[in-house]
VEXMAR-573061 format. One record per atom (N, C-alpha, C): residue in three letters; x, y, z; chain; atom name. Coordinates in nm, 2 decimals, padded with zeros to 4 digits. Example, Ala and Ser with C-alpha at 12.3 -4.5 7.8 and 13.67 -1.06 7.14 Angstrom:
BEGIN
+-----+--------+--------+--------+----+----+
!  aa !   east !  north !     up ! ch ! at !
+-----+--------+--------+--------+----+----+
! ALA !  01.32 ! -00.57 !  00.78 !  A !  N !
! ALA !  01.23 ! -00.45 !  00.78 !  A ! CA !
! ALA !  01.32 ! -00.33 !  00.78 !  A !  C !
! SER !  01.28 ! -00.22 !  00.71 !  A !  N !
! SER !  01.37 ! -00.11 !  00.71 !  A ! CA !
! SER !  01.29 !  00.00 !  00.79 !  A !  C !
+-----+--------+--------+--------+----+----+
***
This chain:
BEGIN
+-----+--------+--------+--------+----+----+
!  aa !   east !  north !     up ! ch ! at !
+-----+--------+--------+--------+----+----+
! MET !  16.29 !  00.27 !  22.67 !  A !  N !
! MET !  16.14 !  00.32 !  22.70 !  A ! CA !
! MET !  16.11 !  00.28 !  22.81 !  A !  C !
! MET !  16.15 !  00.16 !  22.93 !  A !  N !
! MET !  16.12 !  00.12 !  23.03 !  A ! CA !
! MET !  16.21 !  00.18 !  23.15 !  A !  C !
! LYS !  16.23 !  00.20 !  23.06 !  A !  N !
! LYS !  16.34 !  00.26 !  23.16 !  A ! CA !
! LYS !  16.34 !  00.35 !  23.24 !  A !  C !
! SER !  16.31 !  00.50 !  23.14 !  A !  N !
! SER !  16.19 !  00.62 !  23.17 !  A ! CA !
! SER !  16.12 !  00.64 !  23.23 !  A !  C !
! ARG !  16.05 !  00.52 !  23.19 !  A !  N !
! ARG !  15.89 !  00.49 !  23.32 !  A ! CA !
! ARG !  15.92 !  00.46 !  23.41 !  A !  C !
! LYS !  16.03 !  00.36 !  23.41 !  A !  N !
! LYS !  16.03 !  00.33 !  23.56 !  A ! CA !
! LYS !  16.11 !  00.43 !  23.66 !  A !  C !
! LYS !  16.20 !  00.50 !  23.64 !  A !  N !
! LYS !  16.25 !  00.61 !  23.66 !  A ! CA !
! LYS !  16.18 !  00.74 !  23.74 !  A !  C !
! LEU !  16.05 !  00.76 !  23.63 !  A !  N !
! LEU !  15.95 !  00.86 !  23.72 !  A ! CA !
! LEU !  15.86 !  00.80 !  23.81 !  A !  C !
! GLY !  15.90 !  00.64 !  23.80 !  A !  N !
! GLY !  15.80 !  00.58 !  23.90 !  A ! CA !
! GLY !  15.67 !  00.56 !  23.86 !  A !  C !
! LEU !  15.65 !  00.54 !  23.74 !  A !  N !
! LEU !  15.50 !  00.56 !  23.68 !  A ! CA !
! LEU !  15.48 !  00.38 !  23.61 !  A !  C !
! THR !  15.31 !  00.37 !  23.64 !  A !  N !
! THR !  15.24 !  00.26 !  23.52 !  A ! CA !
! THR !  15.28 !  00.25 !  23.40 !  A !  C !
! GLN !  15.29 !  00.17 !  23.31 !  A !  N !
! GLN !  15.23 !  00.17 !  23.18 !  A ! CA !
! GLN !  15.12 !  00.28 !  23.16 !  A !  C !
! ALA !  15.02 !  00.25 !  23.23 !  A !  N !
! ALA !  14.88 !  00.32 !  23.26 !  A ! CA !
! ALA !  14.91 !  00.50 !  23.23 !  A !  C !
! GLU !  15.02 !  00.54 !  23.41 !  A !  N !
! GLU !  15.07 !  00.61 !  23.38 !  A ! CA !
! GLU !  15.10 !  00.75 !  23.33 !  A !  C !
! PHE !  15.19 !  00.60 !  23.27 !  A !  N !
! PHE !  15.35 !  00.65 !  23.13 !  A ! CA !
! PHE !  15.22 !  00.74 !  23.01 !  A !  C !
! ALA !  15.14 !  00.64 !  22.97 !  A !  N !
! ALA !  15.06 !  00.65 !  22.86 !  A ! CA !
! ALA !  14.94 !  00.76 !  22.88 !  A !  C !
! TRP !  14.89 !  00.75 !  23.00 !  A !  N !
! TRP !  14.82 !  00.88 !  23.03 !  A ! CA !
! TRP !  14.91 !  00.99 !  23.02 !  A !  C !
! LEU !  15.05 !  01.04 !  23.07 !  A !  N !
! LEU !  15.09 !  01.14 !  23.04 !  A ! CA !
! LEU !  15.12 !  01.21 !  22.87 !  A !  C !
! ILE !  15.19 !  01.09 !  22.81 !  A !  N !
! ILE !  15.18 !  01.12 !  22.72 !  A ! CA !
! ILE !  15.06 !  01.13 !  22.58 !  A !  C !
! GLY !  14.99 !  01.06 !  22.62 !  A !  N !
! GLY !  14.82 !  01.10 !  22.57 !  A ! CA !
! GLY !  14.82 !  00.97 !  22.44 !  A !  C !
! VAL !  14.83 !  00.85 !  22.53 !  A !  N !
! VAL !  14.84 !  00.75 !  22.45 !  A ! CA !
! VAL !  14.76 !  00.63 !  22.50 !  A !  C !
! HIS !  14.71 !  00.49 !  22.46 !  A !  N !
! HIS !  14.67 !  00.42 !  22.53 !  A ! CA !
! HIS !  14.76 !  00.32 !  22.60 !  A !  C !
! GLU !  14.76 !  00.31 !  22.73 !  A !  N !
! GLU !  14.86 !  00.19 !  22.78 !  A ! CA !
! GLU !  14.91 !  00.05 !  22.74 !  A !  C !
! ILE !  14.81 !  00.01 !  22.62 !  A !  N !
! ILE !  14.83 ! -00.08 !  22.57 !  A ! CA !
! ILE !  14.97 ! -00.02 !  22.41 !  A !  C !
! THR !  14.93 !  00.10 !  22.45 !  A !  N !
! THR !  15.03 !  00.15 !  22.33 !  A ! CA !
! THR !  15.19 !  00.13 !  22.37 !  A !  C !
! VAL !  15.19 !  00.16 !  22.50 !  A !  N !
! VAL !  15.33 !  00.18 !  22.58 !  A ! CA !
! VAL !  15.40 !  00.06 !  22.54 !  A !  C !
! SER !  15.29 ! -00.07 !  22.61 !  A !  N !
! SER !  15.35 ! -00.21 !  22.60 !  A ! CA !
! SER !  15.40 ! -00.24 !  22.50 !  A !  C !
! LYS !  15.27 ! -00.20 !  22.40 !  A !  N !
! LYS !  15.32 ! -00.25 !  22.22 !  A ! CA !
! LYS !  15.51 ! -00.18 !  22.22 !  A !  C !
! TRP !  15.54 ! -00.05 !  22.27 !  A !  N !
! TRP !  15.65 !  00.04 !  22.25 !  A ! CA !
! TRP !  15.72 ! -00.04 !  22.32 !  A !  C !
! GLU !  15.72 ! -00.07 !  22.48 !  A !  N !
! GLU !  15.82 ! -00.15 !  22.58 !  A ! CA !
! GLU !  15.85 ! -00.29 !  22.48 !  A !  C !
! ARG !  15.75 ! -00.36 !  22.43 !  A !  N !
! ARG !  15.80 ! -00.49 !  22.36 !  A ! CA !
! ARG !  15.84 ! -00.50 !  22.25 !  A !  C !
! LYS !  15.85 ! -00.37 !  22.16 !  A !  N !
! LYS !  15.96 ! -00.34 !  22.07 !  A ! CA !
! LYS !  15.85 ! -00.41 !  21.93 !  A !  C !
! ILE !  15.68 ! -00.38 !  21.96 !  A !  N !
! ILE !  15.63 ! -00.43 !  21.83 !  A ! CA !
! ILE !  15.56 ! -00.31 !  21.80 !  A !  C !
! LEU !  15.56 ! -00.18 !  21.84 !  A !  N !
! LEU !  15.55 ! -00.09 !  21.74 !  A ! CA !
! LEU !  15.63 !  00.02 !  21.79 !  A !  C !
! ASP !  15.65 !  00.14 !  21.69 !  A !  N !
! ASP !  15.76 !  00.26 !  21.78 !  A ! CA !
! ASP !  15.67 !  00.37 !  21.77 !  A !  C !
! PRO !  15.69 !  00.51 !  21.85 !  A !  N !
! PRO !  15.66 !  00.61 !  21.80 !  A ! CA !
! PRO !  15.65 !  00.67 !  21.79 !  A !  C !
! THR !  15.55 !  00.80 !  21.71 !  A !  N !
! THR !  15.60 !  00.88 !  21.65 !  A ! CA !
! THR !  15.68 !  00.96 !  21.66 !  A !  C !
! SER !  15.70 !  01.02 !  21.61 !  A !  N !
! SER !  15.86 !  01.12 !  21.61 !  A ! CA !
! SER !  15.82 !  01.18 !  21.75 !  A !  C !
! HIS !  15.73 !  01.27 !  21.76 !  A !  N !
! HIS !  15.64 !  01.38 !  21.89 !  A ! CA !
! HIS !  15.65 !  01.29 !  21.95 !  A !  C !
! GLN !  15.60 !  01.19 !  21.97 !  A !  N !
! GLN !  15.58 !  01.09 !  22.12 !  A ! CA !
! GLN !  15.74 !  01.09 !  22.18 !  A !  C !
! LYS !  15.86 !  01.04 !  22.03 !  A !  N !
! LYS !  15.98 !  01.06 !  22.09 !  A ! CA !
! LYS !  16.07 !  01.18 !  22.14 !  A !  C !
! MET !  15.96 !  01.27 !  22.06 !  A !  N !
! MET !  16.07 !  01.41 !  22.15 !  A ! CA !
! MET !  16.00 !  01.38 !  22.33 !  A !  C !
! MET !  15.88 !  01.36 !  22.31 !  A !  N !
! MET !  15.83 !  01.35 !  22.49 !  A ! CA !
! MET !  15.92 !  01.34 !  22.53 !  A !  C !
! ILE !  15.89 !  01.12 !  22.47 !  A !  N !
! ILE !  16.01 !  01.08 !  22.52 !  A ! CA !
! ILE !  16.16 !  01.08 !  22.61 !  A !  C !
! SER !  16.22 !  01.14 !  22.49 !  A !  N !
! SER !  16.30 !  01.15 !  22.52 !  A ! CA !
! SER !  16.32 !  01.31 !  22.63 !  A !  C !
! CYS !  16.24 !  01.42 !  22.62 !  A !  N !
! CYS !  16.24 !  01.50 !  22.71 !  A ! CA !
! CYS !  16.28 !  01.38 !  22.88 !  A !  C !
! PHE !  16.13 !  01.34 !  22.87 !  A !  N !
! PHE !  16.19 !  01.27 !  22.99 !  A ! CA !
! PHE !  16.30 !  01.18 !  23.01 !  A !  C !
! GLU !  16.38 !  01.15 !  22.94 !  A !  N !
! GLU !  16.53 !  01.06 !  22.99 !  A ! CA !
! GLU !  16.60 !  01.18 !  23.01 !  A !  C !
! LYS !  16.61 !  01.30 !  22.93 !  A !  N !
! LYS !  16.70 !  01.36 !  22.93 !  A ! CA !
! LYS !  16.72 !  01.50 !  23.08 !  A !  C !
! SER !  16.61 !  01.45 !  23.13 !  A !  N !
! SER !  16.56 !  01.51 !  23.25 !  A ! CA !
! SER !  16.61 !  01.45 !  23.37 !  A !  C !
! ASN !  16.66 !  01.54 !  23.45 !  A !  N !
! ASN !  16.66 !  01.49 !  23.62 !  A ! CA !
! ASN !  16.53 !  01.56 !  23.70 !  A !  C !
! VAL !  16.42 !  01.47 !  23.72 !  A !  N !
! VAL !  16.34 !  01.46 !  23.80 !  A ! CA !
! VAL !  16.30 !  01.41 !  23.91 !  A !  C !
! ASP !  16.39 !  01.38 !  23.94 !  A !  N !
! ASP !  16.39 !  01.28 !  24.10 !  A ! CA !
! ASP !  16.33 !  01.37 !  24.19 !  A !  C !
! ASP !  16.33 !  01.49 !  24.22 !  A !  N !
! ASP !  16.27 !  01.57 !  24.33 !  A ! CA !
! ASP !  16.11 !  01.61 !  24.27 !  A !  C !
! LEU !  16.07 !  01.57 !  24.17 !  A !  N !
! LEU !  15.92 !  01.54 !  24.13 !  A ! CA !
! LEU !  15.85 !  01.41 !  24.18 !  A !  C !
! ASP !  15.73 !  01.41 !  24.24 !  A !  N !
! ASP !  15.68 !  01.30 !  24.28 !  A ! CA !
! ASP !  15.60 !  01.27 !  24.12 !  A !  C !
! VAL !  15.60 !  01.23 !  24.07 !  A !  N !
! VAL !  15.55 !  01.22 !  23.88 !  A ! CA !
! VAL !  15.39 !  01.16 !  23.95 !  A !  C !
! PRO !  15.42 !  01.03 !  24.00 !  A !  N !
! PRO !  15.26 !  00.96 !  24.07 !  A ! CA !
! PRO !  15.16 !  01.03 !  24.14 !  A !  C !
! THR !  15.22 !  01.12 !  24.24 !  A !  N !
! THR !  15.16 !  01.15 !  24.29 !  A ! CA !
! THR !  15.12 !  01.28 !  24.22 !  A !  C !
! LEU !  15.15 !  01.34 !  24.17 !  A !  N !
! LEU !  15.13 !  01.49 !  24.07 !  A ! CA !
! LEU !  15.01 !  01.42 !  23.95 !  A !  C !
! LEU !  15.03 !  01.28 !  23.93 !  A !  N !
! LEU !  14.89 !  01.24 !  23.84 !  A ! CA !
! LEU !  14.82 !  01.21 !  23.87 !  A !  C !
! LYS !  14.77 !  01.16 !  24.02 !  A !  N !
! LYS !  14.73 !  01.16 !  24.13 !  A ! CA !
! LYS !  14.60 !  01.28 !  24.13 !  A !  C !
! THR !  14.69 !  01.41 !  24.17 !  A !  N !
! THR !  14.60 !  01.49 !  24.26 !  A ! CA !
! THR !  14.61 !  01.62 !  24.16 !  A !  C !
! GLU !  14.70 !  01.60 !  24.09 !  A !  N !
! GLU !  14.69 !  01.76 !  23.97 !  A ! CA !
! GLU !  14.64 !  01.68 !  23.84 !  A !  C !
! GLY !  14.61 !  01.56 !  23.73 !  A !  N !
! GLY !  14.60 !  01.52 !  23.62 !  A ! CA !
! GLY !  14.72 !  01.51 !  23.53 !  A !  C !
! PRO !  14.71 !  01.51 !  23.43 !  A !  N !
! PRO !  14.82 !  01.50 !  23.37 !  A ! CA !
! PRO !  14.86 !  01.59 !  23.25 !  A !  C !
! VAL !  14.77 !  01.69 !  23.27 !  A !  N !
! VAL !  14.82 !  01.81 !  23.18 !  A ! CA !
! VAL !  14.90 !  01.90 !  23.29 !  A !  C !
! PHE !  14.88 !  01.91 !  23.38 !  A !  N !
! PHE !  14.96 !  02.00 !  23.54 !  A ! CA !
! PHE !  15.08 !  01.95 !  23.51 !  A !  C !
! THR !  15.10 !  01.80 !  23.53 !  A !  N !
! THR !  15.22 !  01.72 !  23.56 !  A ! CA !
! THR !  15.30 !  01.72 !  23.48 !  A !  C !
! LEU !  15.29 !  01.71 !  23.35 !  A !  N !
! LEU !  15.35 !  01.79 !  23.20 !  A ! CA !
! LEU !  15.41 !  01.84 !  23.20 !  A !  C !
! VAL !  15.30 !  02.00 !  23.20 !  A !  N !
! VAL !  15.38 !  02.10 !  23.24 !  A ! CA !
! VAL !  15.47 !  02.13 !  23.35 !  A !  C !
! LYS !  15.48 !  02.06 !  23.43 !  A !  N !
! LYS !  15.56 !  02.09 !  23.56 !  A ! CA !
! LYS !  15.69 !  02.03 !  23.53 !  A !  C !
! ILE !  15.69 !  01.88 !  23.42 !  A !  N !
! ILE !  15.80 !  01.84 !  23.45 !  A ! CA !
! ILE !  15.84 !  01.88 !  23.31 !  A !  C !
! LEU !  15.76 !  01.97 !  23.16 !  A !  N !
! LEU !  15.85 !  02.04 !  23.11 !  A ! CA !
! LEU !  15.95 !  02.15 !  23.17 !  A !  C !
! THR !  15.85 !  02.22 !  23.27 !  A !  N !
! THR !  15.87 !  02.33 !  23.37 !  A ! CA !
! THR !  16.02 !  02.27 !  23.40 !  A !  C !
! THR !  16.06 !  02.16 !  23.44 !  A !  N !
! THR !  16.17 !  02.17 !  23.53 !  A ! CA !
! THR !  16.27 !  02.12 !  23.46 !  A !  C !
! ILE !  16.23 !  02.06 !  23.30 !  A !  N !
! ILE !  16.35 !  02.02 !  23.19 !  A ! CA !
! ILE !  16.38 !  02.17 !  23.16 !  A !  C !
! LYS !  16.33 !  02.24 !  23.10 !  A !  N !
! LYS !  16.36 !  02.37 !  23.05 !  A ! CA !
! LYS !  16.44 !  02.48 !  23.17 !  A !  C !
! GLU !  16.43 !  02.46 !  23.28 !  A !  N !
! GLU !  16.50 !  02.51 !  23.40 !  A ! CA !
! GLU !  16.67 !  02.41 !  23.39 !  A !  C !
! ILE !  16.62 !  02.30 !  23.38 !  A !  N !
! ILE !  16.74 !  02.22 !  23.39 !  A ! CA !
! ILE !  16.85 !  02.25 !  23.33 !  A !  C !
! SER !  16.81 !  02.24 !  23.14 !  A !  N !
! SER !  16.86 !  02.33 !  23.01 !  A ! CA !
! SER !  16.87 !  02.46 !  23.02 !  A !  C !
! ASP !  16.80 !  02.59 !  23.11 !  A !  N !
! ASP !  16.84 !  02.70 !  23.14 !  A ! CA !
! ASP !  16.96 !  02.71 !  23.17 !  A !  C !
! LYS !  17.02 !  02.64 !  23.32 !  A !  N !
! LYS !  17.13 !  02.63 !  23.41 !  A ! CA !
! LYS !  17.27 !  02.56 !  23.31 !  A !  C !
! LEU !  17.24 !  02.47 !  23.21 !  A !  N !
! LEU !  17.35 !  02.41 !  23.11 !  A ! CA !
! LEU !  17.44 !  02.54 !  23.02 !  A !  C !
+-----+--------+--------+--------+----+----+
***
């Protein structure tokens, strides 16, 4: 999980905001104290499988907010998967 978050260049707080959980939850996931729900695992899996290197996620989060950022990431993932 930490790999996915760091690949996107996000802090725990930013990653939490994007997924819709508290940053302490992300900390607990990374320390293996708590497991994400199946829905949260699916969202995290989408980030792990994607190649979103061309997206500046931290800047998108700050300028556009979490909903737009999530839509942009998911759109990018869909475009990549459509090419496969």
